[in-house]
Rosetta silent file (secondary structure, phi, psi, omega in degrees, C-alpha in Angstrom):
SEQUENCE: XXXXXXXXXXXXXXXXXXXXXXXXXXXXXXXXXXXXXXXXXXXXXXXXXXXXXXXXXXXXXXXXXXXXXXXXXXXXXXXXXXXXX
SCORE:     score description
SCORE:     0.000 S_00000001
   1 L     0.000  148.813  176.927 -167.198  -63.903 -308.955 S_00000001
   2 L   -81.511  163.878  179.894 -169.674  -65.416 -311.212 S_00000001
   3 H   -71.989  -30.163 -179.290 -169.288  -64.961 -314.989 S_00000001
   4 H   -65.846  -44.033  178.469 -172.523  -62.933 -315.101 S_00000001
   5 H   -63.546  -36.636  178.762 -171.143  -60.386 -312.614 S_00000001
   6 H   -70.607  -37.495  176.239 -167.982  -60.106 -314.576 S_00000001
   7 H   -64.019  -37.953  178.972 -169.833  -59.550 -317.838 S_00000001
   8 H   -62.238  -49.268 -171.069 -172.113  -56.899 -316.034 S_00000001
   9 H   -76.969  -25.707  177.623 -169.137  -54.971 -314.518 S_00000001
  10 H   -69.884  -48.936  178.267 -167.237  -55.153 -317.973 S_00000001
  11 H   -57.466  -40.885 -179.182 -170.317  -53.758 -319.720 S_00000001
  12 H   -73.112  -30.353  174.601 -170.730  -51.015 -317.199 S_00000001
  13 H   -67.519  -39.713 -176.043 -167.006  -49.973 -317.457 S_00000001
  14 H   -63.010  -42.038 -175.099 -167.250  -49.909 -321.106 S_00000001
  15 H   -67.489  -39.965 -176.611 -170.451  -47.682 -320.979 S_00000001
  16 H   -71.470  -36.037  178.707 -168.604  -45.171 -318.482 S_00000001
  17 H   -77.342  -37.135  172.938 -165.506  -45.034 -320.615 S_00000001
  18 H   -64.155  -28.345 -178.420 -167.535  -44.586 -323.888 S_00000001
  19 L   -90.810    7.556 -174.548 -169.619  -41.809 -322.459 S_00000001
  20 L   -74.278  144.419  177.967 -166.738  -39.690 -321.291 S_00000001
  21 L  -108.817  161.719  177.497 -166.726  -36.148 -322.854 S_00000001
  22 L   -70.544  128.864  172.496 -163.789  -33.964 -323.603 S_00000001
  23 L   -86.384  123.192  178.547 -162.530  -31.963 -320.637 S_00000001
  24 L   -99.378   87.477 -176.184 -161.922  -28.442 -321.645 S_00000001
  25 L  -141.704  151.615  178.004 -159.285  -27.613 -319.155 S_00000001
  26 L   -95.957  127.383  178.529 -155.772  -26.026 -319.264 S_00000001
  27 L  -117.181  106.554 -178.026 -152.863  -27.949 -317.759 S_00000001
  28 L   -76.227  161.295 -172.858 -150.029  -25.336 -317.341 S_00000001
  29 H   -55.639  -34.090 -174.764 -146.324  -26.130 -317.689 S_00000001
  30 H   -69.330  -50.665 -176.098 -145.786  -26.125 -313.942 S_00000001
  31 H   -65.774  -38.274 -178.600 -148.621  -28.601 -313.150 S_00000001
  32 H   -66.362  -37.921  177.253 -147.464  -30.835 -316.120 S_00000001
  33 H   -64.751  -37.611 -178.236 -143.799  -30.904 -315.019 S_00000001
  34 H   -69.438  -33.683 -176.505 -144.941  -31.765 -311.394 S_00000001
  35 H   -71.053  -43.937  174.440 -147.091  -34.515 -312.677 S_00000001
  36 H   -67.081  -38.047  174.386 -144.335  -36.083 -314.834 S_00000001
  37 H   -53.356  -44.344 -174.443 -141.889  -35.582 -311.890 S_00000001
  38 H   -68.157  -43.801 -176.424 -144.271  -37.385 -309.580 S_00000001
  39 H   -68.360  -40.956 -179.109 -144.755  -40.325 -312.031 S_00000001
  40 H   -68.898  -40.619 -175.614 -140.996  -40.718 -312.626 S_00000001
  41 H   -70.657  -34.978  177.976 -140.295  -40.731 -308.831 S_00000001
  42 H   -55.637  -57.901 -173.823 -143.077  -43.294 -308.161 S_00000001
  43 H   -60.821  -37.845 -176.598 -141.690  -45.579 -310.941 S_00000001
  44 H   -72.082  -40.312 -169.950 -137.952  -45.022 -309.597 S_00000001
  45 H   -69.250  -42.261 -176.489 -139.026  -45.685 -306.094 S_00000001
  46 H   -71.122  -42.244 -178.065 -140.856  -49.069 -307.046 S_00000001
  47 H   -68.256  -41.733  179.594 -137.870  -50.185 -309.368 S_00000001
  48 H   -62.592  -45.247  172.509 -135.334  -49.343 -306.525 S_00000001
  49 H   -58.486  -40.610  176.460 -137.384  -51.383 -303.923 S_00000001
  50 H   -62.976  -48.833 -178.010 -137.561  -54.253 -306.136 S_00000001
  51 H   -58.684  -37.109 -178.784 -133.935  -54.008 -306.960 S_00000001
  52 H   -75.389  -40.720 -177.575 -133.053  -53.858 -303.217 S_00000001
  53 H   -70.845  -19.205  174.339 -135.111  -56.858 -302.281 S_00000001
  54 H   -89.582  -39.309 -172.385 -133.369  -58.841 -305.084 S_00000001
  55 H   -71.504  -38.895 -176.115 -129.934  -57.537 -304.659 S_00000001
  56 H   -58.599  -49.648  170.424 -129.623  -57.850 -300.833 S_00000001
  57 H   -60.827  -36.965  169.701 -129.829  -61.590 -300.626 S_00000001
  58 H   -59.613  -46.122  176.414 -127.411  -61.963 -303.507 S_00000001
  59 H   -54.934  -46.999 -173.741 -124.972  -59.708 -301.755 S_00000001
  60 H   -63.867  -45.099  171.807 -125.253  -61.831 -298.599 S_00000001
  61 H   -56.618  -38.924 -177.555 -124.484  -65.001 -300.587 S_00000001
  62 H   -68.020  -42.141  177.574 -121.399  -63.517 -302.131 S_00000001
  63 H   -60.999  -39.543 -178.446 -120.121  -62.388 -298.688 S_00000001
  64 H   -71.891  -33.106 -172.172 -120.772  -65.894 -297.219 S_00000001
  65 H   -86.616  -27.583 -169.826 -119.082  -67.738 -300.075 S_00000001
  66 L   -78.019  135.939  175.917 -115.986  -65.435 -300.338 S_00000001
  67 L   -63.010  155.650  176.869 -113.098  -66.524 -298.085 S_00000001
  68 L   -76.031  140.294  177.906 -111.995  -64.167 -295.362 S_00000001
  69 L   -78.525  147.037  176.751 -109.014  -62.128 -295.939 S_00000001
  70 L   -72.145  143.658  176.862 -106.183  -62.551 -293.352 S_00000001
  71 L   -90.997  121.634  179.521 -105.935  -59.885 -290.857 S_00000001
  72 L   -81.040  144.370  169.409 -102.522  -58.116 -290.556 S_00000001
  73 L   -76.940  135.126 -177.758 -101.184  -56.833 -287.279 S_00000001
  74 L  -122.687  120.880  178.060 -100.872  -53.059 -287.124 S_00000001
  75 L   -81.858  116.303  177.441  -98.683  -51.281 -284.645 S_00000001
  76 L   -80.355  147.347 -177.049 -100.536  -48.351 -283.137 S_00000001
  77 L   142.574  169.394 -178.332  -98.723  -45.070 -282.311 S_00000001
  78 L  -101.550    1.805  172.489  -97.546  -41.971 -283.954 S_00000001
  79 L    86.737   -2.990  174.851  -93.999  -43.203 -284.427 S_00000001
  80 L   -96.980  110.841 -174.235  -92.504  -40.784 -281.982 S_00000001
  81 L  -100.256  134.169  177.934  -90.602  -42.459 -279.176 S_00000001
  82 L   -93.280  -16.455  177.548  -89.780  -40.465 -276.041 S_00000001
  83 L    90.536  -17.222  175.018  -87.461  -42.971 -274.590 S_00000001
  84 L   -84.424  144.331  176.530  -89.375  -43.135 -271.198 S_00000001
  85 L  -128.874    0.000    0.000  -91.000  -46.257 -270.109 S_00000001
């Protein structure tokens, strides 16, 4: 964008914001709590998405770098021998 367009759009945004009047409306407790809950959920979802994208590659690096634990042989069965073969 050219500088002239940016200045024009900034001036128009300033006029629109400056000419806003007070809204005489009532926001009840149910609507207010719903709005707060929605904002908190969106912020939490964004934070968890970012944390997941960062943590998953780090977790893979740790698994790849750690030596594998030796596998022990385990005898299967319930321990009750019937004597027949």
